[in-house]
C-alpha positions as CSV (number, residue, x, y, z in Angstrom):
1,X,8.5,41.1,-31.7
2,X,9.3,37.5,-32.6
3,X,11.6,37.0,-29.6
4,X,9.0,38.6,-27.3
5,X,6.3,36.2,-28.6
6,X,8.6,33.3,-28.0
7,X,9.3,34.5,-24.4
8,X,5.6,34.9,-23.8
9,X,4.8,31.4,-25.0
10,X,7.6,30.1,-22.8
11,X,6.3,31.9,-19.8
12,X,2.8,30.6,-20.5
13,X,4.1,27.0,-20.8
14,X,5.9,27.4,-17.5
15,X,2.9,28.9,-15.9
16,X,0.7,26.0,-16.8
17,X,3.2,23.3,-16.3
18,X,2.0,20.8,-13.7
19,X,3.9,20.3,-10.4
20,X,5.3,16.7,-10.0
21,X,2.8,16.0,-7.3
22,X,0.0,17.1,-9.6
23,X,1.3,14.8,-12.4
24,X,1.3,11.8,-10.0
25,X,-2.2,12.5,-8.8
26,X,-3.5,13.1,-12.3
27,X,-1.8,9.9,-13.5
28,X,-3.5,7.8,-10.8
29,X,-6.8,9.4,-11.5
30,X,-6.7,8.8,-15.2
31,X,-5.6,5.2,-14.7
32,X,-8.6,4.7,-12.5
33,X,-10.9,6.2,-15.1
34,X,-9.5,4.0,-17.8
35,X,-9.8,0.9,-15.6
36,X,-13.4,1.9,-14.8
37,X,-14.3,2.1,-18.5
38,X,-12.7,-1.3,-19.2
39,X,-14.6,-3.0,-16.3
40,X,-17.9,-1.5,-17.6
41,X,-17.5,-3.4,-20.9
42,X,-20.0,-6.2,-21.3
43,X,-17.3,-8.8,-21.7
44,X,-15.8,-7.9,-18.3
45,X,-18.7,-9.1,-16.3
46,X,-20.3,-12.6,-16.1
47,X,-23.9,-12.5,-17.4
48,X,-25.7,-10.1,-19.6
49,X,-24.8,-6.4,-19.6
50,X,-21.8,-4.6,-18.1
51,X,-21.0,-3.7,-14.5
52,X,-22.6,-0.6,-13.0
53,X,-20.5,2.6,-12.9
54,X,-20.1,2.4,-9.1
55,X,-19.1,-1.3,-9.1
56,X,-16.5,-0.6,-11.8
57,X,-15.2,2.6,-10.2
58,X,-14.9,1.0,-6.8
59,X,-13.1,-2.0,-8.1
60,X,-10.8,0.0,-10.4
61,X,-9.9,2.3,-7.5
62,X,-9.2,-0.6,-5.2
63,X,-7.0,-2.3,-7.8
64,X,-5.0,0.8,-8.8
65,X,-4.6,1.8,-5.1
66,X,-3.6,-1.8,-4.4
67,X,-6.2,-2.1,-1.6
68,X,-8.4,-5.1,-2.1
69,X,-11.7,-3.9,-0.8
70,X,-14.5,-5.2,-3.1
71,X,-18.3,-4.6,-3.5
72,X,-18.7,-7.7,-5.7
73,X,-17.2,-11.2,-5.6
74,X,-14.1,-11.1,-7.8
75,X,-14.1,-14.9,-8.3
76,X,-17.6,-15.1,-9.9
77,X,-18.6,-11.6,-10.9
78,X,-15.8,-10.8,-13.3
79,X,-15.0,-12.8,-16.5
80,X,-11.4,-13.8,-17.2
81,X,-11.1,-10.5,-19.2
82,X,-12.3,-8.5,-16.2
83,X,-9.9,-10.4,-13.9
84,X,-7.0,-9.6,-16.3
85,X,-8.0,-5.9,-16.3
86,X,-7.9,-6.0,-12.5
87,X,-4.5,-7.8,-12.4
88,X,-3.1,-5.2,-14.9
89,X,-4.4,-2.3,-12.7
90,X,-2.8,-3.9,-9.6
91,X,0.5,-4.2,-11.4
92,X,0.5,-0.7,-12.7
93,X,-0.7,0.7,-9.3
94,X,2.0,-1.3,-7.5
95,X,4.8,-0.1,-9.8
96,X,3.5,3.4,-9.5
97,X,2.0,5.3,-12.5
98,X,5.1,7.4,-13.1
99,X,7.4,4.5,-12.6
100,X,5.4,2.5,-15.1
101,X,5.4,5.4,-17.5
102,X,9.2,5.7,-17.0
103,X,9.6,2.0,-17.9
104,X,7.6,2.5,-21.1
105,X,9.7,5.6,-21.9
106,X,12.9,3.6,-21.4
107,X,11.7,0.8,-23.6
108,X,10.9,3.3,-26.4
109,X,13.4,6.0,-26.1
110,X,16.1,4.2,-24.1
111,X,16.4,7.2,-21.8
112,X,14.5,9.3,-19.4
113,X,13.8,13.0,-19.9
114,X,14.4,15.4,-17.0
115,X,10.7,15.9,-16.5
116,X,10.2,12.1,-16.3
117,X,13.0,11.7,-13.8
118,X,11.5,14.5,-11.6
119,X,8.0,13.0,-11.5
120,X,9.3,9.5,-11.0
121,X,11.5,10.8,-8.2
122,X,8.5,12.4,-6.6
123,X,6.5,9.2,-6.7
124,X,9.3,6.8,-5.6
125,X,10.6,9.2,-2.9
126,X,14.0,9.1,-4.5
127,X,16.6,11.3,-2.8
128,X,18.3,12.3,-6.1
129,X,17.6,12.5,-9.8
130,X,20.8,10.6,-10.7
131,X,19.5,7.3,-9.2
132,X,16.0,7.4,-10.6
133,X,16.7,5.3,-13.7
134,X,18.5,2.7,-11.7
135,X,15.8,2.6,-9.1
136,X,13.0,2.3,-11.7
137,X,14.8,-0.5,-13.5
138,X,15.6,-2.2,-10.2
139,X,11.9,-2.0,-9.2
140,X,10.9,-3.8,-12.4
141,X,13.5,-6.5,-12.2
142,X,12.9,-7.2,-8.5
143,X,9.1,-7.2,-8.9
144,X,9.1,-9.6,-11.8
145,X,11.6,-12.0,-10.2
146,X,9.7,-12.2,-6.9
147,X,6.3,-12.5,-8.6
148,X,7.5,-15.2,-10.9
149,X,9.1,-17.2,-8.1
150,X,6.0,-17.0,-5.9
151,X,3.7,-17.7,-8.9
152,X,5.6,-21.0,-9.7
153,X,5.4,-22.1,-6.1
154,X,1.7,-21.4,-5.9
155,X,0.9,-23.0,-9.3
156,X,2.7,-26.2,-8.3
157,X,0.8,-26.3,-5.0
158,X,-2.6,-25.8,-6.7
159,X,-1.8,-28.6,-9.3
160,X,-0.3,-31.1,-6.9
161,X,-2.3,-30.4,-3.7
162,X,-5.7,-29.5,-5.2
163,X,-5.8,-31.2,-8.6
164,X,-6.2,-28.0,-10.5
165,X,-5.7,-28.2,-14.3
166,X,-2.4,-26.7,-15.5
167,X,-3.9,-23.6,-17.1
168,X,-6.1,-22.9,-14.1
169,X,-3.2,-23.5,-11.6
170,X,-0.9,-21.2,-13.5
171,X,-3.5,-18.4,-13.6
172,X,-4.2,-18.8,-9.9
173,X,-0.5,-18.7,-9.1
174,X,0.1,-15.6,-11.3
175,X,-2.9,-13.7,-10.0
176,X,-2.3,-14.3,-6.3
177,X,1.5,-13.7,-6.7
178,X,1.0,-10.3,-8.3
179,X,-1.8,-9.5,-5.8
180,X,0.3,-10.4,-2.8
181,X,3.6,-8.7,-3.8
182,X,1.7,-5.5,-4.6
183,X,-0.1,-5.8,-1.3
184,X,-3.4,-5.8,-3.1
185,X,-5.3,-8.6,-1.4
186,X,-7.6,-9.5,-4.4
187,X,-8.3,-13.3,-4.5
188,X,-9.9,-15.6,-7.0
189,X,-11.9,-17.5,-4.3
190,X,-15.2,-16.4,-2.9
191,X,-14.0,-16.8,0.7
192,X,-10.7,-15.1,-0.1
193,X,-8.1,-17.6,1.3
194,X,-10.1,-19.1,4.2
195,X,-10.0,-22.5,2.5
196,X,-6.2,-22.5,2.9
197,X,-5.9,-21.3,6.5
198,X,-3.7,-24.2,7.5
199,X,-1.9,-24.8,4.2
200,X,1.6,-23.5,4.7
201,X,2.5,-24.1,1.0
202,X,-0.1,-21.4,0.1
203,X,0.1,-19.0,3.1
204,X,3.9,-18.8,3.5
205,X,4.8,-17.9,-0.1
206,X,2.0,-15.3,-0.1
207,X,3.2,-13.9,3.2
208,X,6.8,-13.7,1.9
209,X,5.6,-11.8,-1.1
210,X,3.6,-9.4,1.0
211,X,6.5,-8.8,3.4
212,X,8.9,-8.1,0.6
213,X,6.5,-5.8,-1.2
214,X,5.8,-4.0,2.1
215,X,9.5,-3.2,2.7
216,X,9.5,-0.6,0.0
217,X,11.6,-0.6,-3.2
218,X,14.5,1.5,-1.8
219,X,15.0,-1.0,1.0
220,X,14.7,-4.0,-1.4
221,X,17.2,-2.5,-3.8
222,X,19.8,-1.8,-1.1
223,X,19.4,-5.3,0.4
224,X,19.8,-6.8,-3.1
225,X,23.0,-4.8,-3.7
226,X,24.5,-5.8,-0.4
227,X,23.6,-9.5,-0.8
228,X,25.4,-9.5,-4.1
229,X,28.6,-8.2,-2.3
230,X,30.5,-10.8,-0.4
231,X,31.1,-8.7,2.7
232,X,27.3,-8.2,3.2
233,X,27.3,-11.7,4.7
234,X,29.2,-10.4,7.7
235,X,27.3,-9.0,10.7
236,X,28.9,-5.6,10.6
237,X,27.7,-4.9,7.1
238,X,24.4,-3.7,8.7
239,X,26.3,-0.6,9.6
240,X,26.4,0.3,5.9
241,X,22.6,0.4,5.6
242,X,20.9,3.7,5.4
243,X,18.8,4.9,8.3
244,X,15.7,4.2,6.2
245,X,16.6,0.6,5.7
246,X,17.5,0.0,9.3
247,X,14.2,1.5,10.5
248,X,12.1,-0.4,8.0
249,X,13.7,-3.8,8.6
250,X,13.7,-3.4,12.4
251,X,10.2,-2.1,12.4
252,X,8.9,-4.8,10.1
253,X,10.3,-7.6,12.3
254,X,9.0,-6.0,15.5
255,X,5.5,-5.3,14.2
256,X,5.2,-8.8,12.6
257,X,6.2,-10.4,15.8
258,X,4.0,-8.3,18.0
259,X,1.0,-8.7,15.6
260,X,1.4,-12.5,15.5
261,X,1.5,-12.8,19.3
262,X,-1.4,-10.4,19.8
263,X,-3.8,-11.8,17.2
264,X,-3.0,-15.4,18.1
265,X,-3.4,-14.8,21.9
266,X,-6.7,-12.9,21.6
267,X,-8.3,-15.3,19.1
268,X,-6.8,-18.5,20.5
269,X,-10.1,-19.8,22.0
270,X,-12.5,-18.0,19.6
271,X,-14.7,-20.8,18.2
272,X,-15.4,-18.7,15.0
273,X,-11.7,-18.1,14.1
274,X,-8.7,-19.9,15.6
275,X,-10.6,-22.1,18.2
276,X,-11.2,-25.2,16.0
277,X,-7.6,-25.3,14.7
278,X,-4.7,-27.3,16.3
279,X,-1.8,-25.2,17.7
280,X,0.4,-25.3,14.5
281,X,-2.7,-24.1,12.5
282,X,-3.3,-21.3,15.1
283,X,0.2,-20.1,14.9
284,X,0.2,-20.2,11.1
285,X,-3.1,-18.4,10.8
286,X,-2.1,-15.8,13.5
287,X,1.1,-15.1,11.6
288,X,-0.7,-14.9,8.3
289,X,-3.2,-12.4,9.6
290,X,-0.5,-10.3,11.2
291,X,1.3,-10.2,7.8
292,X,-1.9,-9.1,6.1
293,X,-2.3,-6.0,8.4
294,X,0.9,-4.8,6.7
295,X,-1.7,-3.6,4.0
296,X,-2.1,-6.7,2.0
297,X,-5.7,-7.6,2.8
298,X,-5.9,-11.4,2.3
299,X,-7.8,-13.2,5.0
300,X,-7.7,-16.9,6.0
301,X,-10.3,-16.5,8.8
302,X,-13.6,-14.6,8.9
303,X,-12.6,-11.0,10.0
304,X,-16.2,-10.3,10.9
305,X,-16.1,-13.0,13.6
306,X,-12.9,-11.7,15.3
307,X,-13.0,-10.2,18.8
308,X,-13.3,-6.4,19.0
309,X,-9.9,-6.3,20.8
310,X,-8.3,-8.0,17.8
311,X,-9.9,-5.5,15.4
312,X,-8.6,-2.6,17.5
313,X,-5.1,-4.0,17.5
314,X,-5.3,-4.6,13.8
315,X,-6.5,-1.0,13.4
316,X,-3.1,0.2,14.9
317,X,-1.1,-2.2,12.7
318,X,-3.0,-1.2,9.5
319,X,-2.5,2.5,10.3
320,X,1.2,2.1,10.7
321,X,1.5,0.1,7.5
322,X,4.8,-0.9,5.8
323,X,7.8,0.8,4.3
324,X,7.8,4.0,2.2
325,X,8.1,4.1,-1.6
326,X,6.7,0.7,-2.1
327,X,3.4,-1.1,-2.5
328,X,2.4,-0.8,1.2
329,X,0.1,1.8,2.6
330,X,-0.5,3.4,6.0
331,X,1.4,6.3,7.5
332,X,4.5,4.1,7.0
333,X,6.9,2.5,9.5
334,X,9.4,5.4,9.2
335,X,6.7,7.9,10.2
336,X,5.7,5.9,13.2
337,X,9.4,5.4,14.2
338,X,10.1,9.1,14.0
339,X,7.1,9.9,16.2
340,X,8.3,7.2,18.7
341,X,11.8,8.6,18.8
342,X,10.5,12.1,19.3
343,X,8.5,11.0,22.3
344,X,11.4,9.0,23.6
345,X,13.7,12.0,23.3
346,X,11.3,14.2,25.2
347,X,10.8,11.6,28.0
348,X,14.6,11.4,28.4
349,X,14.9,15.2,28.5
350,X,17.3,15.3,25.5
351,X,17.4,18.0,22.8
352,X,18.3,16.2,19.5
353,X,16.4,13.2,18.2
354,X,18.9,10.5,17.4
355,X,18.2,7.3,15.5
356,X,20.8,4.6,15.0
357,X,23.6,7.0,15.6
358,X,22.3,9.7,13.3
359,X,20.5,13.0,14.2
360,X,17.1,13.6,12.6
361,X,16.4,16.9,10.9
362,X,13.7,19.0,12.4
363,X,12.0,19.1,9.0
364,X,11.5,15.3,9.4
365,X,9.8,15.9,12.8
366,X,7.3,18.3,11.1
367,X,6.6,15.9,8.2
368,X,6.0,12.9,10.5
369,X,3.7,14.9,12.8
370,X,1.8,16.4,9.8
371,X,1.3,13.0,8.1
372,X,0.1,11.3,11.3
373,X,-2.3,14.1,12.3
374,X,-3.7,14.4,8.8
375,X,-4.2,10.6,8.6
376,X,-6.0,10.5,12.0
377,X,-8.2,13.5,11.0
378,X,-9.2,12.0,7.7
379,X,-10.0,8.6,9.3
380,X,-12.1,10.2,12.1
381,X,-14.0,12.4,9.6
382,X,-14.7,9.4,7.4
383,X,-15.8,7.2,10.3
384,X,-18.2,9.9,11.6
385,X,-19.7,10.3,8.2
386,X,-20.2,6.6,7.8
387,X,-21.8,6.4,11.3
388,X,-24.3,9.1,10.3
389,X,-25.4,7.3,7.2
390,X,-25.6,3.7,8.6
391,X,-26.5,1.7,11.7
392,X,-23.3,-0.4,11.6
393,X,-21.2,-0.5,14.8
394,X,-18.4,2.0,15.2
395,X,-15.6,-0.7,15.5
396,X,-16.6,-2.2,12.1
397,X,-16.8,1.3,10.4
398,X,-13.5,2.4,12.0
399,X,-11.9,-0.8,10.8
400,X,-13.3,-0.3,7.3
401,X,-12.1,3.4,7.2
402,X,-8.6,2.6,8.3
403,X,-8.5,-0.4,5.9
404,X,-9.4,1.8,3.0
405,X,-7.1,4.7,4.0
406,X,-4.1,2.4,4.7
407,X,-4.9,0.5,1.4
408,X,-5.2,-2.8,3.3
409,X,-8.4,-4.3,2.0
410,X,-9.4,-6.3,5.1
411,X,-13.1,-6.0,5.9
412,X,-15.6,-7.3,8.4
413,X,-17.9,-7.8,5.4
414,X,-19.8,-4.5,5.3
415,X,-18.3,-3.0,2.2
416,X,-21.0,-4.2,-0.3
417,X,-23.8,-3.2,2.1
418,X,-22.8,0.4,2.4
419,X,-24.9,3.0,0.6
420,X,-23.3,4.5,-2.5
421,X,-22.4,7.6,-0.5
422,X,-20.4,5.4,1.9
423,X,-18.7,3.7,-1.0
424,X,-17.7,7.0,-2.4
425,X,-16.1,7.9,1.0
426,X,-14.1,4.6,0.8
427,X,-13.0,5.4,-2.8
428,X,-11.7,8.8,-1.6
429,X,-10.0,7.2,1.4
430,X,-8.2,4.7,-0.9
431,X,-7.1,7.4,-3.3
432,X,-5.8,9.7,-0.6
433,X,-4.3,6.9,1.3
434,X,-2.4,5.5,-1.7
435,X,-0.9,8.8,-2.7
436,X,-0.5,10.3,0.8
437,X,-2.2,13.4,2.3
438,X,0.8,15.6,1.6
439,X,1.0,14.6,-2.0
440,X,-2.7,15.3,-2.5
441,X,-2.4,18.6,-0.7
442,X,0.7,19.6,-2.8
443,X,-1.2,18.8,-5.9
444,X,-4.3,20.9,-4.9
445,X,-2.2,23.9,-3.8
446,X,-2.1,26.5,-6.5
447,X,1.4,27.7,-5.6
448,X,4.2,27.3,-3.1
449,X,4.5,30.1,-0.6
450,X,8.0,31.2,0.5
451,X,7.9,33.8,3.2
452,X,10.8,36.3,3.4
453,X,10.4,37.0,7.1
454,X,10.0,35.2,10.5
455,X,7.6,36.2,13.3
456,X,8.8,36.5,16.9
457,X,8.8,33.4,19.0
458,X,6.4,32.7,21.9
459,X,5.8,29.5,23.8
460,X,2.3,28.3,24.9
461,X,1.8,26.0,27.9
462,X,1.9,22.4,26.8
463,X,0.2,19.7,28.8
């Protein structure tokens, strides 16, 4: 009887054990709720009383999901305590909830349990359990080194170039460094970074942090390992990169270049954006805004005054996003690259989809198509819902929806003016976009279905 009771308790614990995807989703949700509670405290807001539930919830979600959309002015609405809470939520959200929990576990127990490794692997998209500990520790070291370097550069610039007191300059440097590396886009200035549009000493370090964060931690870890090896300095060492690293690096360079040329060309003569600047300022600002579409969300010009053609081009760049398993959002460069190579293969009449000398698994085809279609479906549904409840133009609402889903944070200035139902839609978009539609779907699903049979094939007419 005793052994039977033990077995029943074991079966019950297995039955109610959460799937790794459910753990990740639950972790993010609980962190958002804790952040909301902290931001509702009276000492988190300037002035009497605390922030409203909607203001705190929206800000906490935006911070944990490293988005940057806001319904209040971060610079003047929140006290230093509230800004510290936001910074902490950004850092935890950028690390990843499970990665952060793993760091705490390593600090306390000096080891990771199997369950912790499984959930951390699910969040970081690790290919194996044996490399999870090294990846998590690498994430922490790389993040802190980059953030510290950029923080020092920014702090010095704020002191020397703008006469900020030492304490204020250090705080500005740390906040914007963490916000930029984690692709969050929160700023401590009411006009975001519009006052520094032609200051290369501010824009370039922030851009570098955004780009590095957007590569994804697996790519950064591999590049770091190769740079520490002498032979990595030779050209042929690129051949040792994984397909993921090659695709992300090549895609990042291509998209940054195309985005810079496109935005600068379209906005060149716009009197409300790049028009008044000299040509070096136009190039710097065009480059900076191209970088921000990689899901960072800072803006050095008024997004609401940009040409509709620019907004549409930025919609595409925001939807693609950055590298997987990092701080960037969007459907990811790798997903877009897989779709591109599938189309290229079909146009050439070939059978296998080959990328950089390697053949793609058909399972990868299905995953890429699924993610892209789910993303488009979610964005269209959200945009239609926002159109039904407001009189705002479609291009502004589409831009806002994509910015939220891709966790970018750029806005034409309509966020605070949306009704609370519209802000709830943006909250859901940020949450789903940060975790990914497939992760959310896997967490919601009650069980995995494994069929033991296959149906006969039949081919419909395509096109």
